[in-house]
C-alpha positions as CSV (number, residue, x, y, z in Angstrom):
1,M,65.0,-2.2,-0.1
2,K,64.7,0.6,2.3
3,Q,61.5,1.8,0.6
4,S,59.9,-1.6,1.0
5,I,60.8,-1.7,4.7
6,L,59.4,1.8,5.2
7,I,56.1,0.7,3.5
8,I,55.7,-2.2,5.9
9,W,56.8,-0.1,8.9
10,F,54.4,2.8,8.3
11,A,51.5,0.4,7.4
12,I,51.8,-1.3,10.8
13,Q,52.2,2.0,12.6
14,L,49.1,3.6,11.0
15,A,47.0,0.5,11.3
16,S,47.8,-0.1,15.0
17,A,47.7,3.3,16.6
18,Q,46.0,3.2,20.0
19,T,43.6,6.0,19.7
20,T,40.2,7.1,18.3
21,R,41.2,8.2,14.8
22,K,39.8,10.6,12.3
23,Y,40.4,8.2,9.5
24,S,40.1,4.5,10.3
25,N,38.8,1.5,8.3
26,E,38.7,4.0,5.4
27,F,38.0,1.2,2.8
28,L,34.5,1.1,4.3
29,N,33.9,4.7,3.1
30,I,34.6,4.0,-0.6
31,G,31.1,2.7,-1.3
32,V,29.6,0.1,-3.6
33,D,27.5,0.0,-6.8
34,A,28.3,2.0,-10.0
35,A,24.8,3.5,-9.9
36,A,25.5,5.1,-6.6
37,F,28.9,6.4,-7.7
38,G,27.3,8.0,-10.7
39,M,25.0,10.0,-8.5
40,G,27.9,11.2,-6.3
41,K,26.9,8.7,-3.6
42,A,23.8,10.8,-2.7
43,V,21.6,7.7,-2.3
44,V,21.0,7.3,1.4
45,A,17.3,8.2,1.0
46,T,16.6,6.2,-2.1
47,S,18.6,3.0,-1.8
48,S,16.1,0.2,-2.1
49,D,17.8,-2.9,-3.4
50,V,20.6,-5.4,-2.4
51,N,23.1,-2.6,-2.3
52,S,21.2,-1.1,0.6
53,I,23.2,-3.5,2.8
54,Y,25.9,-0.8,2.5
55,W,24.0,2.5,1.8
56,N,21.0,2.1,4.0
57,P,19.9,-1.3,5.4
58,A,16.3,0.0,5.9
59,G,15.9,0.0,2.1
60,L,16.1,-3.8,2.0
61,V,12.3,-3.9,2.9
62,H,11.6,-2.9,-0.8
63,I,13.0,-6.2,-2.1
64,E,10.4,-8.6,-3.4
65,D,12.6,-11.6,-4.2
66,Y,16.2,-12.8,-4.2
67,Q,18.7,-10.1,-5.4
68,G,22.4,-10.3,-6.0
69,A,25.1,-7.8,-6.9
70,L,28.7,-7.8,-8.0
71,M,31.3,-5.0,-8.4
72,H,35.0,-4.9,-9.3
73,A,37.2,-1.8,-9.5
74,E,40.9,-1.0,-9.7
75,Y,42.8,2.2,-9.1
76,F,46.3,3.6,-8.7
77,A,47.0,2.0,-12.2
78,G,45.6,-1.3,-11.1
79,I,47.8,-1.6,-8.0
80,A,44.8,-1.6,-5.6
81,K,41.8,-3.8,-6.2
82,Y,38.3,-3.3,-4.8
83,D,35.7,-6.1,-4.9
84,Y,32.2,-6.4,-3.6
85,I,29.5,-9.1,-3.6
86,G,26.1,-8.9,-2.0
87,F,22.9,-11.0,-1.6
88,A,19.5,-10.1,-0.1
89,M,16.1,-11.6,0.2
90,P,12.7,-10.9,1.9
91,V,11.9,-12.8,5.1
92,D,8.2,-12.0,5.1
93,G,6.0,-9.1,4.1
94,R,7.5,-6.8,6.7
95,S,11.2,-7.7,6.8
96,A,14.3,-8.6,4.8
97,I,17.9,-9.7,5.3
98,G,21.1,-9.3,3.4
99,I,24.8,-10.4,3.4
100,S,27.8,-8.8,1.6
101,L,31.5,-9.1,1.5
102,I,33.9,-6.2,0.6
103,R,37.6,-6.7,-0.1
104,F,40.2,-3.9,-0.7
105,G,43.7,-5.1,-1.2
106,V,47.2,-4.6,-2.7
107,D,48.7,-7.9,-3.7
108,D,52.2,-9.0,-4.6
109,I,54.1,-6.5,-2.5
110,L,57.9,-7.1,-2.3
111,D,59.2,-8.0,1.1
112,T,62.9,-7.1,1.1
113,T,63.5,-7.2,4.8
114,K,65.8,-10.2,4.2
115,L,67.3,-9.1,1.0
116,I,70.8,-8.8,2.6
117,D,72.1,-11.9,4.2
118,S,74.2,-12.1,7.4
119,D,77.4,-11.6,5.4
120,G,76.2,-8.4,3.8
121,N,75.5,-9.9,0.4
122,I,72.4,-9.1,-1.7
123,D,70.5,-12.2,-2.4
124,Y,67.4,-11.7,-4.6
125,N,66.2,-15.2,-3.8
126,R,65.4,-14.0,-0.3
127,I,62.7,-11.6,-1.6
128,S,59.1,-12.8,-0.9
129,L,55.7,-11.4,-1.7
130,F,52.9,-10.5,0.6
131,S,49.4,-8.8,0.4
132,A,47.9,-6.0,2.4
133,A,44.1,-6.6,2.4
134,D,41.0,-5.4,4.2
135,Y,37.8,-7.4,4.4
136,A,34.3,-6.6,5.7
137,L,31.6,-9.2,6.1
138,N,28.2,-7.4,6.6
139,F,24.9,-8.9,7.9
140,A,21.9,-6.6,7.5
141,Y,18.3,-6.7,8.7
142,A,15.4,-4.4,7.8
143,R,11.8,-4.1,8.9
144,H,8.7,-2.0,8.3
145,L,7.8,-0.1,11.5
146,P,4.2,0.3,12.6
147,V,4.4,4.0,11.4
148,Q,3.3,3.9,7.8
149,N,6.2,4.2,5.3
150,L,8.8,4.2,8.0
151,N,11.5,1.5,7.9
152,V,14.5,0.7,10.1
153,G,17.6,-1.2,9.4
154,I,20.7,-2.5,11.1
155,N,24.0,-3.7,9.8
156,T,26.5,-5.8,11.8
157,K,30.0,-5.9,10.3
158,I,33.0,-8.1,11.0
159,I,36.3,-6.6,9.8
160,R,39.4,-8.5,9.0
161,R,42.6,-6.6,8.1
162,I,45.9,-8.3,7.1
163,I,49.4,-7.0,6.4
164,G,51.1,-10.1,5.2
165,D,52.6,-12.1,8.1
166,F,53.5,-8.9,9.9
167,A,50.2,-7.9,11.4
168,T,46.5,-8.9,11.4
169,S,43.4,-7.6,13.1
170,W,39.8,-8.4,13.8
171,G,37.1,-5.7,14.2
172,F,33.4,-5.4,14.9
173,G,30.9,-2.6,14.4
174,I,27.2,-1.7,14.0
175,D,25.4,0.6,11.7
176,V,21.7,1.7,12.1
177,S,19.5,3.4,9.6
178,L,16.0,4.8,8.8
179,Q,14.0,5.5,5.7
180,Y,10.7,7.4,5.3
181,E,8.6,8.3,2.3
182,R,5.8,10.8,1.9
183,N,4.2,12.2,-1.3
184,N,7.2,11.3,-3.6
185,W,9.6,12.7,-1.0
186,K,12.1,10.3,0.4
187,F,14.2,10.8,3.6
188,G,17.0,8.7,4.9
189,A,19.5,8.5,7.8
190,M,22.5,6.2,8.1
191,L,24.5,6.2,11.4
192,R,27.8,4.3,10.8
193,D,29.9,2.8,13.6
194,V,27.4,3.9,16.2
195,T,29.2,1.9,18.9
196,T,32.7,3.1,17.7
197,T,34.0,0.2,15.6
198,F,36.7,-1.7,17.4
199,N,39.8,-3.3,15.8
200,S,42.2,-5.4,17.8
201,W,45.6,-6.0,16.2
202,S,48.0,-8.9,16.5
203,I,51.6,-8.2,15.5
204,D,54.3,-10.8,14.8
205,E,57.0,-9.5,17.0
206,A,59.7,-11.6,15.4
207,K,59.0,-10.2,12.0
208,Y,58.6,-6.7,13.5
209,T,62.1,-7.1,14.9
210,D,63.4,-7.6,11.4
211,I,62.0,-4.2,10.5
212,Q,63.5,-2.6,13.6
213,N,66.9,-4.0,12.8
214,A,66.7,-3.0,9.2
215,I,66.2,0.7,9.9
216,S,68.7,2.0,12.5
217,G,68.3,5.1,14.5
218,Q,64.6,5.3,14.4
219,N,61.9,5.2,17.1
220,Q,61.0,1.5,16.8
221,E,58.7,1.0,19.7
222,L,56.0,-1.7,19.2
223,P,52.8,0.2,18.4
224,E,49.6,-0.1,20.4
225,K,47.2,-2.8,19.3
226,T,43.8,-1.2,19.6
227,E,42.1,1.0,17.0
228,L,38.7,2.7,17.4
229,T,36.7,4.2,14.5
230,L,34.6,7.3,15.3
231,P,30.9,7.3,14.4
232,K,29.7,9.0,11.2
233,A,26.3,10.0,9.9
234,Q,24.7,10.4,6.5
235,L,21.4,12.3,6.1
236,G,19.6,12.4,2.8
237,V,16.5,13.8,1.1
238,A,15.3,13.0,-2.4
239,K,12.3,13.5,-4.7
240,Y,10.9,11.9,-7.9
241,F,9.5,14.0,-10.6
242,T,7.4,12.6,-13.4
243,I,8.1,14.4,-16.7
244,N,5.7,12.3,-18.8
245,R,4.7,8.7,-19.3
246,D,8.3,7.7,-20.4
247,F,10.6,10.0,-18.3
248,K,11.1,10.4,-14.6
249,V,13.8,12.4,-12.8
250,L,15.2,11.6,-9.4
251,T,17.1,14.4,-7.5
252,A,18.9,13.7,-4.2
253,F,20.9,15.7,-1.7
254,D,23.0,14.1,1.1
255,L,25.0,15.4,4.1
256,N,28.0,13.3,5.1
257,M,29.1,14.1,8.6
258,R,32.2,13.1,10.6
259,F,32.2,14.1,14.3
260,T,35.7,15.6,14.2
261,K,37.6,18.4,12.4
262,T,38.6,17.5,8.8
263,N,39.2,19.3,5.5
264,D,35.5,19.2,4.5
265,I,33.9,22.4,3.2
266,I,32.1,22.8,6.6
267,S,34.4,21.9,9.4
268,T,34.3,22.5,13.2
269,S,35.7,20.8,16.2
270,F,32.4,19.0,16.7
271,V,31.3,18.0,13.2
272,S,32.6,18.3,9.6
273,I,30.0,18.2,6.8
274,D,30.6,17.2,3.2
275,P,27.4,17.7,1.0
276,A,26.7,15.6,-2.1
277,F,24.2,16.2,-4.9
278,G,22.9,13.7,-7.4
279,F,20.3,13.1,-10.1
280,Q,19.0,10.3,-12.3
281,V,17.0,10.5,-15.5
282,D,14.9,7.3,-16.0
283,Y,13.6,6.3,-19.4
284,I,10.8,3.7,-19.1
285,D,12.7,2.0,-16.3
286,V,15.2,0.6,-18.8
287,V,17.8,3.3,-19.5
288,Y,19.3,5.6,-16.8
289,L,21.5,8.7,-17.1
290,R,23.2,9.9,-13.8
291,G,25.3,12.7,-12.5
292,G,26.5,13.9,-9.2
293,V,29.0,16.0,-7.3
294,G,30.6,15.6,-3.9
295,N,33.8,15.4,-1.9
296,F,33.9,19.2,-1.3
297,Q,37.3,19.8,0.4
298,N,39.3,22.8,1.4
299,E,42.7,21.6,0.2
300,L,45.9,23.2,1.4
301,Q,48.1,24.3,-1.6
302,F,51.9,24.5,-1.7
303,D,51.7,28.3,-1.2
304,A,49.9,27.7,2.1
305,T,46.6,28.9,0.7
306,E,43.4,26.9,0.7
307,E,41.5,26.0,-2.5
308,L,38.0,24.5,-2.7
309,T,37.9,21.3,-4.7
310,F,35.1,18.9,-5.5
311,Q,34.5,15.7,-7.4
312,P,32.1,15.4,-10.3
313,N,30.7,12.0,-11.3
314,F,28.8,10.6,-14.3
315,G,27.1,7.3,-15.0
316,V,24.7,5.3,-17.2
317,G,22.7,2.2,-16.6
318,F,20.7,-0.4,-18.5
319,S,18.0,-2.7,-17.0
320,Y,16.2,-5.5,-18.8
321,K,14.3,-8.5,-17.4
322,G,16.0,-8.6,-14.0
323,I,19.5,-7.8,-15.2
324,Q,20.9,-4.3,-14.5
325,I,24.3,-3.2,-15.6
326,D,25.7,0.1,-14.5
327,Y,28.7,2.2,-15.3
328,A,30.2,5.2,-13.5
329,L,33.1,7.5,-14.3
330,T,34.4,8.5,-10.8
331,N,37.4,8.8,-8.6
332,I,36.6,5.8,-6.4
333,G,39.4,6.5,-4.0
334,N,38.7,10.2,-3.4
335,V,42.3,11.1,-4.0
336,G,42.0,14.3,-6.0
337,N,40.0,15.5,-9.0
338,V,42.3,14.3,-11.8
339,V,42.7,10.6,-11.9
340,Y,39.3,9.0,-12.5
341,S,38.2,5.3,-12.4
342,N,35.8,3.4,-14.6
343,I,33.4,1.4,-12.4
344,F,31.1,-1.4,-13.6
345,S,28.6,-3.3,-11.5
346,I,25.8,-5.8,-12.2
347,K,22.6,-6.5,-10.2
348,L,20.3,-9.6,-10.6
349,D,16.7,-9.6,-9.5
350,F,15.5,-13.2,-9.5
351,D,11.9,-12.1,-9.4
352,Y,12.0,-11.8,-13.2
353,F,13.3,-15.4,-13.7
354,R,10.5,-17.2,-11.9
């Protein structure tokens, strides 16, 4: 019982801290699309389909017809579920729009705050279930700029976070991006949360009192209700190489930057940088083999020494007549280098069905 109460308590405390946090709305940093995971998420310069809503909205201008995408993933032995759906379409010859929904959630959590009745008896019928879930609804717009091969994109996101009946929040943020191409070289920039994403929490004080009374002798002050997410930046460069008529190779390099001190391999008080490398071997635009490495971290060990860790990723894909299925072997949650997840996604390009 006490463990369940502590889970609820710490979830509300972490979610509702009044400050600009290093790690906030972290479910939005997981990513989408198995093809991108297979390349170590080094795709900010090359993303050019419906999944650009997330990776780089400027890439939506390359869409020629309706496109849709789906992804489902689970980790922590299936406890947490991560789902994504996206749709995009061109508006005219120079612009495109997209919409997507992301959900990250843990369902059927036991609420044992009322397990013991007023007489001190344990009553299992008083146990209920609740979910802790995060949602992000994204609206993206992209447009060709007057400068040749230069595109701009913007993504507006509405965030909804729910911790059962205990606490809920609404948030709002904006991402902006650029893509540029020259002589088979591709360049990209994605600025996330450029306005510092804002989350406003509403806490059920009656239910919060149940938690206060269940854990005696603790500091049970009601937490602040405003949360701010710091801006982040991703810079990328990539190049296609034509091997012969059948084979092409894409290589990509990204820099993922947070403007605060973290455990990233390059870390200062101003900016922390985590590089990512990826490649894709393309056979006649039908079969794809992918690999990548990222999440370079200086992890503190039990003996107080630091050890450099990183995360390798692998993936394959198959595309035929507008249907593309991708698979990646990756740690979707970035929680170490041992427990890996199998990620599948599907993309539909309706241009092939007309």
